[in-house]
The first five atom37 places (N, CA, C, CB, O) and aatype in JSON, in Angstrom:
{
  "aatype": [7, 15, 9, 19, 14, 15, 16, 16, 14, 15, 14, 6, 15, 7, 1, 16, 18, 10, 13, 6, 7, 10, 9, 16, 11, 6, 1, 15, 2, 10, 17, 3, 5, 12, 5, 13, 17, 6, 3, 0, 13, 10, 3, 0, 19, 15, 5, 6, 1, 3, 12, 9, 7, 12, 3, 5, 7, 14, 16, 6, 12, 12, 6, 1, 18, 11, 17, 10, 15, 3, 16, 6, 1, 11, 1, 10, 6, 8, 6, 6, 3, 1, 10, 10, 15, 16, 12, 10, 18],
  "atom_mask": [
    [1, 1, 1, 0, 1],
    [1, 1, 1, 1, 1],
    [1, 1, 1, 1, 1],
    [1, 1, 1, 1, 1],
    [1, 1, 1, 1, 1],
    [1, 1, 1, 1, 1],
    [1, 1, 1, 1, 1],
    [1, 1, 1, 1, 1],
    [1, 1, 1, 1, 1],
    [1, 1, 1, 1, 1],
    [1, 1, 1, 1, 1],
    [1, 1, 1, 1, 1],
    [1, 1, 1, 1, 1],
    [1, 1, 1, 0, 1],
    [1, 1, 1, 1, 1],
    [1, 1, 1, 1, 1],
    [1, 1, 1, 1, 1],
    [1, 1, 1, 1, 1],
    [1, 1, 1, 1, 1],
    [1, 1, 1, 1, 1],
    [1, 1, 1, 0, 1],
    [1, 1, 1, 1, 1],
    [1, 1, 1, 1, 1],
    [1, 1, 1, 1, 1],
    [1, 1, 1, 1, 1],
    [1, 1, 1, 1, 1],
    [1, 1, 1, 1, 1],
    [1, 1, 1, 1, 1],
    [1, 1, 1, 1, 1],
    [1, 1, 1, 1, 1],
    [1, 1, 1, 1, 1],
    [1, 1, 1, 1, 1],
    [1, 1, 1, 1, 1],
    [1, 1, 1, 1, 1],
    [1, 1, 1, 1, 1],
    [1, 1, 1, 1, 1],
    [1, 1, 1, 1, 1],
    [1, 1, 1, 1, 1],
    [1, 1, 1, 1, 1],
    [1, 1, 1, 1, 1],
    [1, 1, 1, 1, 1],
    [1, 1, 1, 1, 1],
    [1, 1, 1, 1, 1],
    [1, 1, 1, 1, 1],
    [1, 1, 1, 1, 1],
    [1, 1, 1, 1, 1],
    [1, 1, 1, 1, 1],
    [1, 1, 1, 1, 1],
    [1, 1, 1, 1, 1],
    [1, 1, 1, 1, 1],
    [1, 1, 1, 1, 1],
    [1, 1, 1, 1, 1],
    [1, 1, 1, 0, 1],
    [1, 1, 1, 1, 1],
    [1, 1, 1, 1, 1],
    [1, 1, 1, 1, 1],
    [1, 1, 1, 0, 1],
    [1, 1, 1, 1, 1],
    [1, 1, 1, 1, 1],
    [1, 1, 1, 1, 1],
    [1, 1, 1, 1, 1],
    [1, 1, 1, 1, 1],
    [1, 1, 1, 1, 1],
    [1, 1, 1, 1, 1],
    [1, 1, 1, 1, 1],
    [1, 1, 1, 1, 1],
    [1, 1, 1, 1, 1],
    [1, 1, 1, 1, 1],
    [1, 1, 1, 1, 1],
    [1, 1, 1, 1, 1],
    [1, 1, 1, 1, 1],
    [1, 1, 1, 1, 1],
    [1, 1, 1, 1, 1],
    [1, 1, 1, 1, 1],
    [1, 1, 1, 1, 1],
    [1, 1, 1, 1, 1],
    [1, 1, 1, 1, 1],
    [1, 1, 1, 1, 1],
    [1, 1, 1, 1, 1],
    [1, 1, 1, 1, 1],
    [1, 1, 1, 1, 1],
    [1, 1, 1, 1, 1],
    [1, 1, 1, 1, 1],
    [1, 1, 1, 1, 1],
    [1, 1, 1, 1, 1],
    [1, 1, 1, 1, 1],
    [1, 1, 1, 1, 1],
    [1, 1, 1, 1, 1],
    [1, 1, 1, 1, 1]
  ],
  "atom_positions": [
    [[208.31, 96.77, 158.01], [208.33, 98.14, 158.27], [209.46, 98.51, 159.06], [0.0, 0.0, 0.0], [210.21, 97.64, 159.51]],
    [[209.68, 99.82, 159.28], [210.74, 100.36, 159.99], [210.34, 100.5, 161.52], [211.13, 101.71, 159.35], [209.2, 100.85, 161.82]],
    [[211.3, 100.2, 162.46], [210.94, 100.45, 163.81], [211.15, 101.86, 164.23], [211.66, 99.57, 164.68], [210.54, 102.36, 165.17]],
    [[212.01, 102.48, 163.5], [212.28, 103.96, 163.68], [211.3, 104.76, 163.02], [213.63, 104.37, 163.17], [211.07, 104.63, 161.82]],
    [[210.68, 105.64, 163.81], [209.57, 106.43, 163.26], [210.2, 107.49, 162.32], [208.7, 107.11, 164.43], [211.3, 107.97, 162.62]],
    [[209.55, 107.88, 161.17], [210.11, 108.79, 160.25], [210.09, 110.14, 160.66], [209.51, 108.7, 159.05], [210.84, 110.98, 160.16]],
    [[209.11, 110.41, 161.72], [208.97, 111.79, 162.22], [209.19, 111.69, 163.73], [207.53, 112.42, 161.87], [209.01, 110.67, 164.38]],
    [[209.65, 112.96, 164.27], [210.01, 113.16, 165.55], [208.56, 113.52, 166.25], [211.19, 114.31, 165.66], [207.72, 114.21, 165.67]],
    [[208.39, 112.99, 167.49], [207.17, 113.31, 168.16], [207.12, 114.74, 168.43], [207.01, 112.55, 169.38], [208.15, 115.38, 168.62]],
    [[205.74, 115.37, 168.45], [205.44, 116.63, 168.57], [206.14, 117.26, 169.98], [203.89, 116.71, 168.5], [206.07, 116.6, 171.02]],
    [[206.77, 118.49, 169.95], [207.29, 119.08, 170.99], [206.22, 119.3, 172.07], [207.93, 120.26, 170.57], [206.58, 119.28, 173.25]],
    [[204.89, 119.53, 171.75], [204.01, 119.84, 172.6], [203.6, 118.69, 173.6], [202.98, 120.33, 171.88], [203.0, 118.9, 174.65]],
    [[204.01, 117.41, 173.14], [203.54, 116.26, 173.92], [204.45, 116.33, 175.22], [203.68, 114.8, 173.07], [204.03, 115.85, 176.27]],
    [[205.64, 116.89, 175.16], [206.45, 117.01, 176.48], [207.05, 115.65, 176.84], [0.0, 0.0, 0.0], [207.54, 115.51, 177.96]],
    [[207.03, 114.67, 175.98], [207.42, 113.28, 176.25], [208.72, 113.12, 175.58], [206.36, 112.22, 175.75], [208.89, 113.63, 174.48]],
    [[209.65, 112.47, 176.14], [210.88, 111.89, 175.48], [210.93, 110.51, 175.76], [212.18, 112.53, 175.91], [210.85, 110.12, 176.93]],
    [[211.08, 109.59, 174.62], [210.99, 108.31, 174.65], [212.57, 107.67, 174.6], [210.03, 107.91, 173.49], [213.5, 108.2, 173.99]],
    [[212.61, 106.55, 175.29], [214.04, 106.06, 175.42], [214.69, 105.96, 174.12], [214.11, 104.7, 176.11], [215.85, 106.37, 174.0]],
    [[214.03, 105.42, 173.07], [214.61, 105.19, 171.84], [215.22, 106.46, 171.07], [213.61, 104.55, 171.04], [216.09, 106.32, 170.21]],
    [[214.72, 107.67, 171.43], [215.05, 108.89, 170.89], [216.47, 109.1, 171.21], [214.18, 109.97, 171.38], [217.26, 109.46, 170.34]],
    [[216.87, 108.87, 172.5], [218.16, 109.06, 172.91], [219.21, 108.2, 172.37], [0.0, 0.0, 0.0], [220.4, 108.5, 172.42]],
    [[218.76, 107.12, 171.86], [219.6, 105.92, 171.37], [219.85, 106.03, 169.87], [218.87, 104.52, 171.67], [220.86, 105.58, 169.34]],
    [[218.89, 106.63, 169.25], [218.9, 106.64, 167.75], [219.35, 107.93, 167.2], [217.54, 106.34, 167.2], [219.48, 108.0, 165.98]],
    [[219.62, 108.96, 167.94], [220.06, 110.24, 167.41], [221.35, 110.18, 166.91], [219.99, 111.28, 168.36], [222.06, 109.26, 167.32]],
    [[221.86, 111.06, 166.0], [223.26, 111.07, 165.49], [224.17, 111.45, 166.64], [223.44, 112.07, 164.28], [225.26, 110.88, 166.73]],
    [[223.84, 112.26, 167.43], [224.71, 112.73, 168.53], [224.7, 111.55, 169.55], [224.17, 114.16, 169.22], [223.7, 110.84, 169.7]],
    [[225.87, 111.37, 170.24], [225.97, 110.39, 171.16], [225.28, 110.79, 172.45], [227.35, 110.08, 171.36], [225.68, 111.78, 173.06]],
    [[224.32, 110.08, 172.89], [223.5, 110.33, 174.09], [224.38, 110.02, 175.45], [222.15, 109.37, 174.02], [225.14, 109.05, 175.47]],
    [[224.26, 110.78, 176.43], [224.84, 110.49, 177.62], [224.08, 109.4, 178.4], [224.96, 111.72, 178.39], [224.5, 108.94, 179.46]],
    [[222.88, 108.99, 177.79], [222.21, 107.75, 178.42], [223.01, 106.53, 178.39], [220.93, 107.43, 177.72], [222.84, 105.63, 179.22]],
    [[223.96, 106.47, 177.39], [224.79, 105.32, 177.25], [225.73, 105.09, 178.59], [225.65, 105.51, 175.93], [226.09, 104.0, 179.02]],
    [[226.04, 106.35, 179.12], [226.9, 106.31, 180.27], [226.27, 106.13, 181.56], [227.63, 107.46, 180.34], [226.94, 105.89, 182.56]],
    [[225.0, 106.22, 181.58], [224.24, 106.07, 183.01], [224.21, 104.64, 183.39], [222.67, 106.6, 182.99], [223.18, 104.05, 183.08]],
    [[225.09, 104.01, 183.97], [225.02, 102.68, 184.31], [223.76, 102.39, 185.24], [226.34, 102.29, 184.96], [223.02, 101.43, 185.05]],
    [[223.59, 103.24, 186.17], [222.5, 103.01, 187.19], [221.1, 102.88, 186.43], [222.47, 104.27, 188.27], [220.23, 102.1, 186.81]],
    [[220.97, 103.7, 185.36], [219.81, 103.63, 184.57], [219.55, 102.05, 183.89], [219.98, 104.78, 183.44], [218.5, 101.41, 183.95]],
    [[220.63, 101.7, 183.34], [220.63, 100.31, 182.74], [220.44, 99.24, 183.72], [221.9, 100.02, 182.03], [219.7, 98.28, 183.46]],
    [[221.18, 99.38, 185.01], [220.9, 98.33, 185.86], [219.39, 98.46, 186.47], [222.0, 98.3, 186.97], [218.78, 97.45, 186.8]],
    [[218.91, 99.58, 186.59], [217.48, 99.67, 187.15], [216.58, 99.25, 186.13], [217.06, 101.08, 187.64], [215.6, 98.65, 186.56]],
    [[216.66, 99.43, 184.72], [215.93, 98.95, 183.69], [215.89, 97.37, 183.54], [216.44, 99.56, 182.53], [214.89, 96.71, 183.23]],
    [[217.25, 96.84, 183.84], [217.42, 95.32, 183.71], [216.55, 94.69, 184.82], [219.01, 94.84, 183.87], [215.7, 93.83, 184.6]],
    [[216.87, 95.23, 186.14], [216.2, 94.74, 187.33], [214.58, 94.88, 187.25], [216.78, 95.53, 188.57], [213.83, 94.03, 187.74]],
    [[214.16, 95.95, 186.64], [212.79, 96.23, 186.54], [212.17, 95.08, 185.37], [212.6, 97.91, 186.09], [211.13, 94.45, 185.58]],
    [[212.85, 94.96, 184.37], [212.45, 93.9, 183.48], [212.33, 92.59, 184.06], [213.31, 93.81, 182.44], [211.32, 91.91, 183.9]],
    [[213.35, 92.21, 184.73], [213.52, 90.87, 185.42], [212.36, 90.65, 186.43], [214.96, 90.8, 186.18], [211.86, 89.54, 186.59]],
    [[211.98, 91.7, 187.1], [210.92, 91.62, 188.09], [209.62, 91.52, 187.38], [210.92, 92.81, 189.04], [208.77, 90.79, 187.89]],
    [[209.36, 92.14, 186.31], [208.18, 92.11, 185.59], [208.03, 90.63, 185.07], [208.2, 93.19, 184.45], [206.97, 90.03, 185.23]],
    [[209.11, 90.05, 184.44], [209.01, 88.87, 184.07], [208.71, 87.75, 184.99], [209.97, 88.69, 183.5], [208.01, 86.8, 184.66]],
    [[209.34, 87.89, 186.31], [209.2, 86.97, 187.29], [207.69, 87.06, 187.89], [210.31, 87.22, 188.33], [207.09, 86.08, 188.33]],
    [[207.21, 88.26, 187.83], [205.81, 88.49, 188.19], [204.78, 87.86, 187.45], [205.53, 89.78, 188.15], [203.77, 87.36, 187.95]],
    [[205.08, 87.91, 186.16], [204.16, 87.3, 185.09], [204.11, 85.87, 185.12], [204.57, 87.68, 183.72], [203.08, 85.3, 184.75]],
    [[205.2, 85.16, 185.57], [205.22, 83.74, 185.66], [205.16, 83.18, 187.06], [206.4, 83.25, 185.0], [205.43, 82.0, 187.32]],
    [[204.73, 84.19, 188.05], [204.49, 83.78, 189.31], [205.66, 83.53, 190.2], [0.0, 0.0, 0.0], [205.52, 82.84, 191.21]],
    [[206.79, 84.05, 189.87], [208.06, 83.7, 190.69], [208.36, 84.83, 191.62], [209.35, 83.44, 189.75], [209.37, 84.77, 192.32]],
    [[207.53, 85.9, 191.67], [207.82, 87.13, 192.51], [206.73, 87.2, 193.45], [207.95, 88.48, 191.68], [206.32, 88.32, 193.74]],
    [[206.13, 86.09, 194.02], [205.11, 86.22, 194.96], [205.58, 86.02, 196.5], [204.04, 85.23, 194.57], [205.67, 84.89, 196.97]],
    [[205.83, 87.0, 197.14], [206.09, 86.91, 198.64], [207.42, 86.24, 198.72], [0.0, 0.0, 0.0], [207.35, 85.01, 198.7]],
    [[208.6, 86.75, 198.81], [209.97, 86.03, 198.9], [209.89, 85.08, 200.19], [211.28, 87.18, 199.06], [210.38, 83.95, 200.13]],
    [[209.35, 85.47, 201.19], [209.28, 84.66, 202.49], [208.46, 83.38, 202.08], [208.52, 85.52, 203.79], [208.89, 82.28, 202.45]],
    [[207.43, 83.45, 201.42], [206.56, 82.37, 201.16], [207.34, 81.35, 200.14], [205.15, 82.94, 200.54], [207.3, 80.12, 200.17]],
    [[208.05, 82.16, 199.27], [208.75, 81.32, 198.16], [209.91, 80.55, 198.81], [209.33, 82.28, 196.93], [210.23, 79.43, 198.42]],
    [[210.5, 81.16, 199.78], [211.68, 80.59, 200.44], [211.23, 79.39, 201.16], [212.38, 81.59, 201.4], [211.82, 78.33, 200.99]],
    [[210.15, 79.48, 202.01], [209.43, 78.48, 202.74], [209.14, 77.3, 201.87], [208.16, 79.03, 203.29], [209.49, 76.18, 202.22]],
    [[208.49, 77.53, 200.69], [208.16, 76.39, 199.8], [209.3, 75.71, 199.2], [207.3, 76.82, 198.74], [209.28, 74.51, 198.93]],
    [[210.38, 76.55, 198.98], [211.55, 76.0, 198.42], [212.29, 75.05, 199.39], [212.43, 77.11, 197.98], [212.94, 74.13, 198.89]],
    [[212.25, 75.2, 200.7], [212.78, 74.4, 201.68], [212.22, 73.13, 201.63], [212.64, 74.94, 202.91], [212.95, 72.19, 201.97]],
    [[211.05, 72.89, 201.26], [210.42, 71.66, 201.38], [210.33, 70.87, 199.99], [209.05, 71.9, 201.98], [209.71, 69.81, 199.89]],
    [[210.95, 71.43, 198.98], [210.94, 70.88, 197.65], [211.94, 69.67, 197.54], [211.3, 72.01, 196.63], [212.97, 69.65, 198.22]],
    [[211.65, 68.76, 196.77], [212.65, 67.72, 196.66], [213.86, 68.27, 195.81], [212.02, 66.41, 196.0], [213.79, 69.37, 195.27]],
    [[214.97, 67.44, 195.74], [216.2, 67.9, 195.04], [215.85, 68.17, 193.54], [217.38, 66.79, 195.16], [216.27, 69.16, 192.95]],
    [[215.01, 67.19, 192.94], [214.69, 67.45, 191.51], [213.93, 68.72, 191.36], [213.89, 66.3, 190.91], [214.2, 69.47, 190.42]],
    [[212.97, 69.01, 192.23], [212.15, 70.05, 192.05], [212.85, 71.35, 192.24], [211.05, 69.92, 192.9], [212.57, 72.34, 191.56]],
    [[213.8, 71.36, 193.21], [214.64, 72.48, 193.41], [215.51, 72.79, 192.18], [215.48, 72.25, 194.61], [215.57, 73.95, 191.79]],
    [[216.17, 71.84, 191.55], [216.92, 71.85, 190.46], [216.09, 72.53, 189.29], [217.37, 70.44, 190.15], [216.57, 73.44, 188.6]],
    [[214.77, 72.01, 189.13], [213.84, 72.54, 188.09], [213.67, 74.0, 188.3], [212.46, 71.84, 188.12], [213.81, 74.76, 187.35]],
    [[213.35, 74.46, 189.59], [213.18, 75.89, 189.87], [214.25, 76.57, 189.59], [212.85, 76.18, 191.14], [214.09, 77.63, 188.99]],
    [[215.41, 76.19, 189.91], [216.84, 76.91, 189.73], [216.91, 77.13, 188.23], [218.22, 75.95, 190.28], [217.18, 78.22, 187.73]],
    [[216.63, 75.97, 187.51], [216.86, 75.98, 186.06], [216.04, 77.14, 185.47], [216.45, 74.59, 185.4], [216.56, 77.99, 184.75]],
    [[214.67, 77.15, 185.83], [213.83, 78.12, 185.34], [214.24, 79.5, 185.63], [212.56, 77.9, 185.81], [214.08, 80.37, 184.77]],
    [[214.83, 79.8, 186.92], [215.27, 81.1, 187.25], [216.47, 81.45, 186.36], [215.61, 81.19, 188.75], [216.56, 82.54, 185.8]],
    [[217.46, 80.43, 186.23], [218.52, 80.65, 185.43], [218.26, 80.97, 183.94], [219.31, 79.56, 185.55], [218.96, 81.8, 183.35]],
    [[217.27, 80.31, 183.34], [216.63, 80.53, 182.04], [216.27, 81.89, 181.87], [215.45, 79.7, 181.85], [216.65, 82.59, 180.93]],
    [[215.41, 82.33, 182.95], [214.83, 83.8, 182.89], [215.86, 84.74, 182.83], [213.96, 84.19, 184.08], [215.85, 85.6, 181.95]],
    [[216.84, 84.68, 183.75], [217.9, 85.66, 183.89], [218.69, 85.64, 182.58], [218.83, 85.35, 185.13], [219.0, 86.73, 182.11]],
    [[219.05, 84.51, 181.93], [219.96, 84.48, 180.72], [219.11, 84.99, 179.57], [220.55, 82.98, 180.4], [219.63, 85.67, 178.69]],
    [[217.88, 84.69, 179.56], [217.02, 85.22, 178.48], [216.96, 86.87, 178.5], [215.53, 84.56, 178.66], [217.0, 87.57, 177.49]],
    [[216.85, 87.31, 179.71], [216.89, 88.73, 180.03], [218.26, 89.4, 179.6], [216.66, 88.92, 181.56], [218.31, 90.5, 179.04]],
    [[219.24, 88.72, 179.88], [220.73, 89.23, 179.66], [221.05, 89.11, 178.08], [221.88, 88.26, 180.58], [221.86, 89.87, 177.57]],
    [[220.46, 88.24, 177.43], [220.61, 88.07, 175.95], [219.86, 89.17, 175.33], [220.08, 86.67, 175.42], [219.82, 89.28, 174.1]]
  ]
}
């Protein structure tokens, strides 16, 4: 099926969806709003980190990190790098 809906949402709904600004024939100024894209990226990364338990109390995480072995630190760093690269892709 098509991801793009064949009808436009009702004007009564009062909602504007992100995809609407991106798929219209006219160029949206949303493309030029770098702060929006940065915020969207950081929000998505935060949600992913929260889902896998990497966003639980930064102080607690740093304290635990300090006591990890070199191998465990590398594994944790690799997981963080993988999450960020997946989000960037």
